[in-house]
N, CA, C, O and the ligand as a Tripos MOL2 file, in Angstrom:
@<TRIPOS>MOLECULE
protein
  281   279    71     0     0
PROTEIN
NO_CHARGES

@<TRIPOS>ATOM
      1 N           0.8490   -1.2480   -0.0060 N.3       1 MET1
      2 CA         -0.0030    0.0230    0.0020 C.3       1 MET1
      3 C           0.8810    1.2700   -0.0100 C.2       1 MET1
      4 O           0.5610    2.2850   -0.6290 O.2       1 MET1
      5 N           1.9860    1.1550    0.6840 N.am      2 ALA2
      6 CA          2.8760    2.3140    0.8070 C.3       2 ALA2
      7 C           3.2840    2.8040   -0.5710 C.2       2 ALA2
      8 O           3.4020    4.0060   -0.8070 O.2       2 ALA2
      9 N           3.5020    1.8490   -1.4860 N.am      3 ASP3
     10 CA          3.9220    2.1910   -2.8330 C.3       3 ASP3
     11 C           2.8700    3.0900   -3.4850 C.2       3 ASP3
     12 O           3.1840    4.1120   -4.0940 O.2       3 ASP3
     13 N           1.6390    2.6810   -3.3390 N.am      4 ILE4
     14 CA          0.5870    3.4400   -3.9840 C.3       4 ILE4
     15 C           0.5340    4.8900   -3.4480 C.2       4 ILE4
     16 O           0.3320    5.8380   -4.2070 O.2       4 ILE4
     17 N           0.7200    5.0320   -2.1320 N.am      5 ILE5
     18 CA          0.7100    6.3570   -1.5260 C.3       5 ILE5
     19 C           1.8820    7.1920   -2.0390 C.2       5 ILE5
     20 O           1.7430    8.3710   -2.3670 O.2       5 ILE5
     21 N           3.0510    6.5280   -2.0940 N.am      6 ASP6
     22 CA          4.2430    7.2420   -2.6100 C.3       6 ASP6
     23 C           4.0250    7.7130   -4.0220 C.2       6 ASP6
     24 O           4.3860    8.8380   -4.3680 O.2       6 ASP6
     25 N           3.4390    6.8660   -4.8460 N.am      7 GLU7
     26 CA          3.1890    7.2420   -6.2220 C.3       7 GLU7
     27 C           2.2630    8.4170   -6.3200 C.2       7 GLU7
     28 O           2.4730    9.3410   -7.1060 O.2       7 GLU7
     29 N           1.2160    8.3660   -5.4910 N.am      8 ALA8
     30 CA          0.2420    9.4520   -5.4860 C.3       8 ALA8
     31 C           0.9350   10.7600   -5.0810 C.2       8 ALA8
     32 O           0.7060   11.8040   -5.6920 O.2       8 ALA8
     33 N           1.7530   10.6970   -4.0840 N.am      9 ASN9
     34 CA          2.4610   11.8940   -3.5910 C.3       9 ASN9
     35 C           3.3570   12.4090   -4.6830 C.2       9 ASN9
     36 O           3.4490   13.6120   -4.9300 O.2       9 ASN9
     37 N           4.0380   11.4460   -5.3530 N.am     10 GLN10
     38 CA          4.9640   11.8730   -6.3700 C.3      10 GLN10
     39 C           4.2070   12.5760   -7.5030 C.2      10 GLN10
     40 O           4.6580   13.5920   -8.0300 O.2      10 GLN10
     41 N           3.0710   12.0250   -7.8590 N.am     11 GLU11
     42 CA          2.2870   12.6340   -8.9470 C.3      11 GLU11
     43 C           1.7970   13.9900   -8.5490 C.2      11 GLU11
     44 O           1.8280   14.9310   -9.3420 O.2      11 GLU11
     45 N           1.3390   14.1000   -7.3100 N.am     12 TYR12
     46 CA          0.8910   15.3680   -6.7830 C.3      12 TYR12
     47 C           2.0210   16.4220   -6.8370 C.2      12 TYR12
     48 O           1.8070   17.5700   -7.2270 O.2      12 TYR12
     49 N           3.2070   15.9930   -6.4370 N.am     13 ASP13
     50 CA          4.3560   16.8810   -6.5070 C.3      13 ASP13
     51 C           4.6570   17.3500   -7.8800 C.2      13 ASP13
     52 O           4.9850   18.5160   -8.1010 O.2      13 ASP13
     53 N           4.5420   16.3980   -8.8550 N.am     14 GLN14
     54 CA          4.8020   16.7840  -10.2450 C.3      14 GLN14
     55 C           3.8070   17.8300  -10.7430 C.2      14 GLN14
     56 O           4.1520   18.7980  -11.4210 O.2      14 GLN14
     57 N           2.5520   17.5790  -10.3680 N.am     15 HIS15
     58 CA          1.5260   18.5540  -10.8290 C.3      15 HIS15
     59 C           1.7890   19.8990  -10.2560 C.2      15 HIS15
     60 O           1.6930   20.9130  -10.9480 O.2      15 HIS15
     61 N           2.1380   19.9220   -8.9310 N.am     16 LEU16
     62 CA          2.3970   21.1540   -8.2610 C.3      16 LEU16
     63 C           3.5850   21.8560   -8.9070 C.2      16 LEU16
     64 O           3.5210   23.0440   -9.2200 O.2      16 LEU16
     65 N           4.6640   21.1120   -9.1030 N.am     17 THR17
     66 CA          5.8930   21.6800   -9.7240 C.3      17 THR17
     67 C           5.5610   22.2500  -11.0740 C.2      17 THR17
     68 O           6.0120   23.3430  -11.4150 O.2      17 THR17
     69 N           4.7600   21.5120  -11.8710 N.am     18 ALA18
     70 CA          4.3920   21.9230  -13.2070 C.3      18 ALA18
     71 C           3.5570   23.2320  -13.1370 C.2      18 ALA18
     72 O           3.7350   24.1400  -13.9490 O.2      18 ALA18
     73 N           2.6720   23.2940  -12.1710 N.am     19 ALA19
     74 CA          1.8160   24.4610  -12.0180 C.3      19 ALA19
     75 C           2.6470   25.6820  -11.6710 C.2      19 ALA19
     76 O           2.4250   26.7730  -12.1970 O.2      19 ALA19
     77 N           3.5940   25.4860  -10.7900 N.am     20 ILE20
     78 CA          4.4690   26.5970  -10.4080 C.3      20 ILE20
     79 C           5.3330   27.0010  -11.5690 C.2      20 ILE20
     80 O           5.5330   28.1910  -11.8090 O.2      20 ILE20
     81 N           5.8520   26.0300  -12.2980 N.am     21 ALA21
     82 CA          6.7100   26.3000  -13.4270 C.3      21 ALA21
     83 C           5.9620   27.0450  -14.5040 C.2      21 ALA21
     84 O           6.5090   27.9500  -15.1330 O.2      21 ALA21
     85 N           4.7010   26.6680  -14.7250 N.am     22 ASN22
     86 CA          3.8930   27.3260  -15.7190 C.3      22 ASN22
     87 C           3.6870   28.7860  -15.3950 C.2      22 ASN22
     88 O           3.7490   29.6510  -16.2690 O.2      22 ASN22
     89 N           3.4370   29.0500  -14.0980 N.am     23 ARG23
     90 CA          3.0940   30.3910  -13.7040 C.3      23 ARG23
     91 C           4.3600   31.2830  -13.7630 C.2      23 ARG23
     92 O           4.3030   32.4330  -14.1990 O.2      23 ARG23
     93 N           5.5000   30.7190  -13.3100 N.am     24 ALA24
     94 CA          6.6970   31.5370  -13.1720 C.3      24 ALA24
     95 C           7.5840   31.4810  -14.3840 C.2      24 ALA24
     96 O           8.6430   32.1090  -14.4120 O.2      24 ALA24
     97 N           7.1640   30.7320  -15.3980 N.am     25 LYS25
     98 CA          8.0100   30.4940  -16.5330 C.3      25 LYS25
     99 C           8.3300   31.8520  -17.2560 C.2      25 LYS25
    100 O           7.4210   32.5530  -17.7000 O.2      25 LYS25
    101 N           9.5860   32.1780  -17.3510 N.am     26 PRO26
    102 CA          9.9470   33.3600  -18.1080 C.3      26 PRO26
    103 C           9.8110   33.0650  -19.6270 C.2      26 PRO26
    104 O          10.0650   31.9470  -20.0750 O.2      26 PRO26
    105 N           9.4290   34.0330  -20.3570 N.am     27 VAL27
    106 CA          9.2970   33.8300  -21.8010 C.3      27 VAL27
    107 C          10.6870   33.5760  -22.3580 C.2      27 VAL27
    108 O          11.6010   34.3630  -22.1140 O.2      27 VAL27
    109 N          10.8660   32.4790  -23.1120 N.am     28 PRO28
    110 CA         12.2090   32.2070  -23.5920 C.3      28 PRO28
    111 C          12.5670   33.1840  -24.6890 C.2      28 PRO28
    112 O          11.6990   33.5770  -25.4680 O.2      28 PRO28
    113 N          13.7970   33.5760  -24.7680 N.am     29 PRO29
    114 CA         14.2030   34.5600  -25.7850 C.3      29 PRO29
    115 C          13.9140   34.0530  -27.1580 C.2      29 PRO29
    116 O          14.1850   32.8890  -27.4540 O.2      29 PRO29
    117 N          13.3750   34.8840  -28.0110 N.am     30 SER30
    118 CA         13.1190   34.4650  -29.3880 C.3      30 SER30
    119 C          14.3440   34.6630  -30.2510 C.2      30 SER30
    120 O          14.9830   35.7120  -30.1610 O.2      30 SER30
    121 N          14.6970   33.7050  -31.0790 N.am     31 PRO31
    122 CA         15.8680   33.9090  -31.9780 C.3      31 PRO31
    123 C          15.6220   34.9640  -33.0470 C.2      31 PRO31
    124 O          16.5520   35.5050  -33.6440 O.2      31 PRO31
    125 N          14.3270   35.2420  -33.2710 N.am     32 ILE32
    126 CA         13.9880   36.2560  -34.2540 C.3      32 ILE32
    127 C          13.3330   37.4340  -33.5270 C.2      32 ILE32
    128 O          12.5350   37.2350  -32.6110 O.2      32 ILE32
    129 N          13.6630   38.6220  -33.9250 N.am     33 CYS33
    130 CA         13.1220   39.8330  -33.2980 C.3      33 CYS33
    131 C          11.6120   39.7660  -33.2120 C.2      33 CYS33
    132 O          10.9420   39.5120  -34.2140 O.2      33 CYS33
    133 N          11.0680   39.9900  -32.0230 N.am     34 ARG34
    134 CA          9.6190   39.9260  -31.8220 C.3      34 ARG34
    135 C           8.8810   41.1780  -32.1850 C.2      34 ARG34
    136 O           7.6560   41.2310  -32.0750 O.2      34 ARG34
    137 N           9.5960   42.1850  -32.6130 N.am     35 ASN35
    138 CA          8.9530   43.4510  -32.8820 C.3      35 ASN35
    139 C           8.2470   43.3950  -34.2540 C.2      35 ASN35
    140 O           8.8660   43.4640  -35.3160 O.2      35 ASN35
    141 N           6.9070   43.2630  -34.1560 N.am     36 GLY36
    142 CA          6.1000   43.2550  -35.3890 C.3      36 GLY36
    143 C           6.6130   42.2700  -36.3860 C.2      36 GLY36
    144 O           6.8420   41.1110  -36.0410 O.2      36 GLY36
    145 N           6.8100   42.6990  -37.6530 N.am     37 ASP37
    146 CA          7.3420   41.8020  -38.6450 C.3      37 ASP37
    147 C           8.7630   42.1570  -39.0250 C.2      37 ASP37
    148 O           9.1720   42.0370  -40.1800 O.2      37 ASP37
    149 N           9.5130   42.6010  -38.0110 N.am     38 CYS38
    150 CA         10.9110   43.0040  -38.2450 C.3      38 CYS38
    151 C          11.6920   41.8770  -38.8950 C.2      38 CYS38
    152 O          12.3080   42.0650  -39.9430 O.2      38 CYS38
    153 N          11.6650   40.6520  -38.2460 N.am     39 GLY39
    154 CA         12.2790   39.5110  -38.9050 C.3      39 GLY39
    155 C          13.7800   39.4240  -38.7760 C.2      39 GLY39
    156 O          14.3840   38.4670  -39.2610 O.2      39 GLY39
    157 N          14.4210   40.4370  -38.1080 N.am     40 GLU40
    158 CA         15.8610   40.3800  -37.9420 C.3      40 GLU40
    159 C          16.2440   39.3590  -36.8200 C.2      40 GLU40
    160 O          15.4290   39.0340  -35.9560 O.2      40 GLU40
    161 N          17.4920   38.8760  -36.8700 N.am     41 GLN41
    162 CA         17.9240   38.0080  -35.7920 C.3      41 GLN41
    163 C          18.0670   38.8020  -34.5220 C.2      41 GLN41
    164 O          18.5400   39.9380  -34.5170 O.2      41 GLN41
    165 N          17.6330   38.1560  -33.4140 N.am     42 SER42
    166 CA         17.7180   38.8010  -32.1080 C.3      42 SER42
    167 C          19.1560   38.8090  -31.6000 C.2      42 SER42
    168 O          19.9660   37.9670  -31.9880 O.2      42 SER42
    169 N          19.4680   39.7760  -30.7200 N.am     43 LEU43
    170 CA         20.7060   39.7360  -30.0480 C.3      43 LEU43
    171 C          20.7480   38.5520  -29.1020 C.2      43 LEU43
    172 O          19.7170   38.1940  -28.5340 O.2      43 LEU43
    173 N          21.8880   37.9380  -28.9160 N.am     44 PRO44
    174 CA         21.9080   36.7140  -28.0860 C.3      44 PRO44
    175 C          21.3280   36.9600  -26.7130 C.2      44 PRO44
    176 O          21.6680   37.9320  -26.0380 O.2      44 PRO44
    177 N          20.4310   36.0460  -26.3020 N.am     45 GLY45
    178 CA         19.8440   36.1560  -24.9620 C.3      45 GLY45
    179 C          18.6840   37.1360  -24.8910 C.2      45 GLY45
    180 O          18.1210   37.3180  -23.8120 O.2      45 GLY45
    181 N          18.3020   37.7720  -25.9830 N.am     46 THR46
    182 CA         17.2070   38.6970  -25.9660 C.3      46 THR46
    183 C          16.1900   38.2500  -27.0420 C.2      46 THR46
    184 O          16.4270   37.2850  -27.7680 O.2      46 THR46
    185 N          15.0670   38.9650  -27.1250 N.am     47 SER47
    186 CA         14.0250   38.6260  -28.0960 C.3      47 SER47
    187 C          13.9480   39.7070  -29.1740 C.2      47 SER47
    188 O          12.9880   39.7530  -29.9440 O.2      47 SER47
    189 N          14.9740   40.5880  -29.2280 N.am     48 TYR48
    190 CA         14.9030   41.6960  -30.1500 C.3      48 TYR48
    191 C          16.2150   41.9200  -30.8010 C.2      48 TYR48
    192 O          17.2430   41.5390  -30.2410 O.2      48 TYR48
    193 N          16.2430   42.5320  -31.9830 N.am     49 CYS49
    194 CA         17.4730   42.7500  -32.6770 C.3      49 CYS49
    195 C          18.2040   43.9950  -32.2180 C.2      49 CYS49
    196 O          19.4080   44.1500  -32.4200 O.2      49 CYS49
    197 N          17.4410   44.8760  -31.5970 N.am     50 CYS50
    198 CA         18.0200   46.1610  -31.1330 C.3      50 CYS50
    199 C          17.1480   46.7760  -30.0650 C.2      50 CYS50
    200 O          16.0110   46.3600  -29.8420 O.2      50 CYS50
    201 N          17.7100   47.7860  -29.4030 N.am     51 LYS51
    202 CA         17.0440   48.4480  -28.3380 C.3      51 LYS51
    203 C          15.7180   49.1120  -28.8360 C.2      51 LYS51
    204 O          14.6950   49.0820  -28.1500 O.2      51 LYS51
    205 N          15.7800   49.6800  -29.9960 N.am     52 GLU52
    206 CA         14.6160   50.3530  -30.5000 C.3      52 GLU52
    207 C          13.4200   49.3980  -30.7310 C.2      52 GLU52
    208 O          12.2640   49.7330  -30.4700 O.2      52 GLU52
    209 N          13.7590   48.2050  -31.2280 N.am     53 CYS53
    210 CA         12.7120   47.1830  -31.4700 C.3      53 CYS53
    211 C          12.0940   46.7880  -30.1660 C.2      53 CYS53
    212 O          10.8720   46.6750  -30.0730 O.2      53 CYS53
    213 N          12.9350   46.5630  -29.1060 N.am     54 ARG54
    214 CA         12.4530   46.1540  -27.8330 C.3      54 ARG54
    215 C          11.5190   47.2380  -27.2770 C.2      54 ARG54
    216 O          10.4440   46.9260  -26.7650 O.2      54 ARG54
    217 N          11.9230   48.5010  -27.3760 N.am     55 GLU55
    218 CA         11.0780   49.5710  -26.8420 C.3      55 GLU55
    219 C           9.7580   49.6430  -27.6200 C.2      55 GLU55
    220 O           8.6890   49.8060  -27.0310 O.2      55 GLU55
    221 N           9.8440   49.5230  -28.9140 N.am     56 ASP56
    222 CA          8.6580   49.5290  -29.7760 C.3      56 ASP56
    223 C           7.6660   48.4080  -29.3490 C.2      56 ASP56
    224 O           6.4640   48.6190  -29.1880 O.2      56 ASP56
    225 N           8.2490   47.2290  -29.1830 N.am     57 ALA57
    226 CA          7.3930   46.0560  -28.8570 C.3      57 ALA57
    227 C           6.7890   46.2510  -27.4360 C.2      57 ALA57
    228 O           5.6380   45.8930  -27.1860 O.2      57 ALA57
    229 N           7.5750   46.8120  -26.5440 N.am     58 GLU58
    230 CA          7.0350   47.0030  -25.2300 C.3      58 GLU58
    231 C           5.8990   48.0040  -25.2310 C.2      58 GLU58
    232 O           4.9320   47.8560  -24.4840 O.2      58 GLU58
    233 N           6.0110   49.0240  -26.0690 N.am     59 LYS59
    234 CA          4.9120   49.9880  -26.2310 C.3      59 LYS59
    235 C           3.7040   49.3470  -26.7590 C.2      59 LYS59
    236 O           2.6040   49.6240  -26.2790 O.2      59 LYS59
    237 N           3.8430   48.4810  -27.7490 N.am     60 VAL60
    238 CA          2.7220   47.7980  -28.3540 C.3      60 VAL60
    239 C           2.0510   46.9040  -27.2820 C.2      60 VAL60
    240 O           0.8280   46.8380  -27.1630 O.2      60 VAL60
    241 N           2.9130   46.2320  -26.5200 N.am     61 GLU61
    242 CA          2.4150   45.2710  -25.4990 C.3      61 GLU61
    243 C           1.6190   46.0410  -24.4600 C.2      61 GLU61
    244 O           0.5610   45.5930  -24.0180 O.2      61 GLU61
    245 N           2.1400   47.2160  -24.0700 N.am     62 ARG62
    246 CA          1.4790   48.0110  -23.0420 C.3      62 ARG62
    247 C           0.1180   48.4650  -23.5860 C.2      62 ARG62
    248 O          -0.8830   48.4070  -22.8720 O.2      62 ARG62
    249 N           0.0760   48.9220  -24.8620 N.am     63 ALA63
    250 CA         -1.1450   49.3730  -25.4450 C.3      63 ALA63
    251 C          -2.1910   48.3060  -25.4980 C.2      63 ALA63
    252 O          -3.3750   48.5560  -25.2710 O.2      63 ALA63
    253 N          -1.7250   47.0550  -25.8130 N.am     64 LYS64
    254 CA         -2.6340   45.9290  -25.8360 C.3      64 LYS64
    255 C          -3.2370   45.6950  -24.4730 C.2      64 LYS64
    256 O          -4.4420   45.4770  -24.3470 O.2      64 LYS64
    257 N          -2.4130   45.7380  -23.4640 N.am     65 GLN65
    258 CA         -2.9330   45.4410  -22.0920 C.3      65 GLN65
    259 C          -3.9140   46.5390  -21.6340 C.2      65 GLN65
    260 O          -4.8680   46.2580  -20.9080 O.2      65 GLN65
    261 N          -3.6740   47.7770  -22.0600 N.am     66 GLN66
    262 CA         -4.6060   48.8170  -21.6960 C.3      66 GLN66
    263 C          -5.9210   48.6610  -22.4120 C.2      66 GLN66
    264 O          -6.9790   48.9530  -21.8540 O.2      66 GLN66
    265 N          -5.8640   48.2060  -23.6340 N.am     67 ARG67
    266 CA         -7.1240   47.9110  -24.3700 C.3      67 ARG67
    267 C          -7.9310   46.8200  -23.7050 C.2      67 ARG67
    268 O          -9.1610   46.8530  -23.6540 O.2      67 ARG67
    269 N          -7.1680   45.8210  -23.1820 N.am     68 LYS68
    270 CA         -7.8370   44.7270  -22.5420 C.3      68 LYS68
    271 C          -8.4910   45.1600  -21.2560 C.2      68 LYS68
    272 O          -9.5770   44.6940  -20.9130 O.2      68 LYS68
    273 N          -7.8100   46.0800  -20.5180 N.am     69 ALA69
    274 CA         -8.3550   46.5500  -19.2180 C.3      69 ALA69
    275 C          -9.5180   47.4470  -19.4640 C.2      69 ALA69
    276 O         -10.4260   47.4680  -18.6330 O.2      69 ALA69
    277 N          -9.5740   48.2120  -20.5620 N.am     70 ALA70
    278 CA        -10.6050   49.2130  -20.7390 C.3      70 ALA70
    279 C         -11.9600   48.5460  -21.0430 C.2      70 ALA70
    280 O         -12.9620   49.2390  -21.2240 O.2      70 ALA70
    281 ZN         14.0240   44.1760  -34.7890 Zn       71 ZN71
@<TRIPOS>BOND
     1     1     2 1
     2     2     3 1
     3     3     4 2
     4     3     5 am
     5     5     6 1
     6     6     7 1
     7     7     8 2
     8     7     9 am
     9     9    10 1
    10    10    11 1
    11    11    12 2
    12    11    13 am
    13    13    14 1
    14    14    15 1
    15    15    16 2
    16    15    17 am
    17    17    18 1
    18    18    19 1
    19    19    20 2
    20    19    21 am
    21    21    22 1
    22    22    23 1
    23    23    24 2
    24    23    25 am
    25    25    26 1
    26    26    27 1
    27    27    28 2
    28    27    29 am
    29    29    30 1
    30    30    31 1
    31    31    32 2
    32    31    33 am
    33    33    34 1
    34    34    35 1
    35    35    36 2
    36    35    37 am
    37    37    38 1
    38    38    39 1
    39    39    40 2
    40    39    41 am
    41    41    42 1
    42    42    43 1
    43    43    44 2
    44    43    45 am
    45    45    46 1
    46    46    47 1
    47    47    48 2
    48    47    49 am
    49    49    50 1
    50    50    51 1
    51    51    52 2
    52    51    53 am
    53    53    54 1
    54    54    55 1
    55    55    56 2
    56    55    57 am
    57    57    58 1
    58    58    59 1
    59    59    60 2
    60    59    61 am
    61    61    62 1
    62    62    63 1
    63    63    64 2
    64    63    65 am
    65    65    66 1
    66    66    67 1
    67    67    68 2
    68    67    69 am
    69    69    70 1
    70    70    71 1
    71    71    72 2
    72    71    73 am
    73    73    74 1
    74    74    75 1
    75    75    76 2
    76    75    77 am
    77    77    78 1
    78    78    79 1
    79    79    80 2
    80    79    81 am
    81    81    82 1
    82    82    83 1
    83    83    84 2
    84    83    85 am
    85    85    86 1
    86    86    87 1
    87    87    88 2
    88    87    89 am
    89    89    90 1
    90    90    91 1
    91    91    92 2
    92    91    93 am
    93    93    94 1
    94    94    95 1
    95    95    96 2
    96    95    97 am
    97    97    98 1
    98    98    99 1
    99    99   100 2
   100    99   101 am
   101   101   102 1
   102   102   103 1
   103   103   104 2
   104   103   105 am
   105   105   106 1
   106   106   107 1
   107   107   108 2
   108   107   109 am
   109   109   110 1
   110   110   111 1
   111   111   112 2
   112   111   113 am
   113   113   114 1
   114   114   115 1
   115   115   116 2
   116   115   117 am
   117   117   118 1
   118   118   119 1
   119   119   120 2
   120   119   121 am
   121   121   122 1
   122   122   123 1
   123   123   124 2
   124   123   125 am
   125   125   126 1
   126   126   127 1
   127   127   128 2
   128   127   129 am
   129   129   130 1
   130   130   131 1
   131   131   132 2
   132   131   133 am
   133   133   134 1
   134   134   135 1
   135   135   136 2
   136   135   137 am
   137   137   138 1
   138   138   139 1
   139   139   140 2
   140   139   141 am
   141   141   142 1
   142   142   143 1
   143   143   144 2
   144   143   145 am
   145   145   146 1
   146   146   147 1
   147   147   148 2
   148   147   149 am
   149   149   150 1
   150   150   151 1
   151   151   152 2
   152   151   153 am
   153   153   154 1
   154   154   155 1
   155   155   156 2
   156   155   157 am
   157   157   158 1
   158   158   159 1
   159   159   160 2
   160   159   161 am
   161   161   162 1
   162   162   163 1
   163   163   164 2
   164   163   165 am
   165   165   166 1
   166   166   167 1
   167   167   168 2
   168   167   169 am
   169   169   170 1
   170   170   171 1
   171   171   172 2
   172   171   173 am
   173   173   174 1
   174   174   175 1
   175   175   176 2
   176   175   177 am
   177   177   178 1
   178   178   179 1
   179   179   180 2
   180   179   181 am
   181   181   182 1
   182   182   183 1
   183   183   184 2
   184   183   185 am
   185   185   186 1
   186   186   187 1
   187   187   188 2
   188   187   189 am
   189   189   190 1
   190   190   191 1
   191   191   192 2
   192   191   193 am
   193   193   194 1
   194   194   195 1
   195   195   196 2
   196   195   197 am
   197   197   198 1
   198   198   199 1
   199   199   200 2
   200   199   201 am
   201   201   202 1
   202   202   203 1
   203   203   204 2
   204   203   205 am
   205   205   206 1
   206   206   207 1
   207   207   208 2
   208   207   209 am
   209   209   210 1
   210   210   211 1
   211   211   212 2
   212   211   213 am
   213   213   214 1
   214   214   215 1
   215   215   216 2
   216   215   217 am
   217   217   218 1
   218   218   219 1
   219   219   220 2
   220   219   221 am
   221   221   222 1
   222   222   223 1
   223   223   224 2
   224   223   225 am
   225   225   226 1
   226   226   227 1
   227   227   228 2
   228   227   229 am
   229   229   230 1
   230   230   231 1
   231   231   232 2
   232   231   233 am
   233   233   234 1
   234   234   235 1
   235   235   236 2
   236   235   237 am
   237   237   238 1
   238   238   239 1
   239   239   240 2
   240   239   241 am
   241   241   242 1
   242   242   243 1
   243   243   244 2
   244   243   245 am
   245   245   246 1
   246   246   247 1
   247   247   248 2
   248   247   249 am
   249   249   250 1
   250   250   251 1
   251   251   252 2
   252   251   253 am
   253   253   254 1
   254   254   255 1
   255   255   256 2
   256   255   257 am
   257   257   258 1
   258   258   259 1
   259   259   260 2
   260   259   261 am
   261   261   262 1
   262   262   263 1
   263   263   264 2
   264   263   265 am
   265   265   266 1
   266   266   267 1
   267   267   268 2
   268   267   269 am
   269   269   270 1
   270   270   271 1
   271   271   272 2
   272   271   273 am
   273   273   274 1
   274   274   275 1
   275   275   276 2
   276   275   277 am
   277   277   278 1
   278   278   279 1
   279   279   280 2
@<TRIPOS>SUBSTRUCTURE
     1 MET1         2 RESIDUE 1 A MET
     2 ALA2         6 RESIDUE 1 A ALA
     3 ASP3        10 RESIDUE 1 A ASP
     4 ILE4        14 RESIDUE 1 A ILE
     5 ILE5        18 RESIDUE 1 A ILE
     6 ASP6        22 RESIDUE 1 A ASP
     7 GLU7        26 RESIDUE 1 A GLU
     8 ALA8        30 RESIDUE 1 A ALA
     9 ASN9        34 RESIDUE 1 A ASN
    10 GLN10       38 RESIDUE 1 A GLN
    11 GLU11       42 RESIDUE 1 A GLU
    12 TYR12       46 RESIDUE 1 A TYR
    13 ASP13       50 RESIDUE 1 A ASP
    14 GLN14       54 RESIDUE 1 A GLN
    15 HIS15       58 RESIDUE 1 A HIS
    16 LEU16       62 RESIDUE 1 A LEU
    17 THR17       66 RESIDUE 1 A THR
    18 ALA18       70 RESIDUE 1 A ALA
    19 ALA19       74 RESIDUE 1 A ALA
    20 ILE20       78 RESIDUE 1 A ILE
    21 ALA21       82 RESIDUE 1 A ALA
    22 ASN22       86 RESIDUE 1 A ASN
    23 ARG23       90 RESIDUE 1 A ARG
    24 ALA24       94 RESIDUE 1 A ALA
    25 LYS25       98 RESIDUE 1 A LYS
    26 PRO26      102 RESIDUE 1 A PRO
    27 VAL27      106 RESIDUE 1 A VAL
    28 PRO28      110 RESIDUE 1 A PRO
    29 PRO29      114 RESIDUE 1 A PRO
    30 SER30      118 RESIDUE 1 A SER
    31 PRO31      122 RESIDUE 1 A PRO
    32 ILE32      126 RESIDUE 1 A ILE
    33 CYS33      130 RESIDUE 1 A CYS
    34 ARG34      134 RESIDUE 1 A ARG
    35 ASN35      138 RESIDUE 1 A ASN
    36 GLY36      142 RESIDUE 1 A GLY
    37 ASP37      146 RESIDUE 1 A ASP
    38 CYS38      150 RESIDUE 1 A CYS
    39 GLY39      154 RESIDUE 1 A GLY
    40 GLU40      158 RESIDUE 1 A GLU
    41 GLN41      162 RESIDUE 1 A GLN
    42 SER42      166 RESIDUE 1 A SER
    43 LEU43      170 RESIDUE 1 A LEU
    44 PRO44      174 RESIDUE 1 A PRO
    45 GLY45      178 RESIDUE 1 A GLY
    46 THR46      182 RESIDUE 1 A THR
    47 SER47      186 RESIDUE 1 A SER
    48 TYR48      190 RESIDUE 1 A TYR
    49 CYS49      194 RESIDUE 1 A CYS
    50 CYS50      198 RESIDUE 1 A CYS
    51 LYS51      202 RESIDUE 1 A LYS
    52 GLU52      206 RESIDUE 1 A GLU
    53 CYS53      210 RESIDUE 1 A CYS
    54 ARG54      214 RESIDUE 1 A ARG
    55 GLU55      218 RESIDUE 1 A GLU
    56 ASP56      222 RESIDUE 1 A ASP
    57 ALA57      226 RESIDUE 1 A ALA
    58 GLU58      230 RESIDUE 1 A GLU
    59 LYS59      234 RESIDUE 1 A LYS
    60 VAL60      238 RESIDUE 1 A VAL
    61 GLU61      242 RESIDUE 1 A GLU
    62 ARG62      246 RESIDUE 1 A ARG
    63 ALA63      250 RESIDUE 1 A ALA
    64 LYS64      254 RESIDUE 1 A LYS
    65 GLN65      258 RESIDUE 1 A GLN
    66 GLN66      262 RESIDUE 1 A GLN
    67 ARG67      266 RESIDUE 1 A ARG
    68 LYS68      270 RESIDUE 1 A LYS
    69 ALA69      274 RESIDUE 1 A ALA
    70 ALA70      278 RESIDUE 1 A ALA
    71 ZN71       281 GROUP 0 **** ****
């Protein structure tokens, strides 16, 4: 019986870990610039090819969220 309980606990742990991972998961950097249809290669470790693109995309993202909230 102990085995069954252990398995259940293990499964529970996995679900919990997955739930936490899903919530806290940082967006992985995109190899291609995320700014609109820029299409340039991103700088290593980032999702944008340049500072301007990142700022542009952040502006768009903020505008989207405001539209959602309104
Ligand atoms: Zn770009």
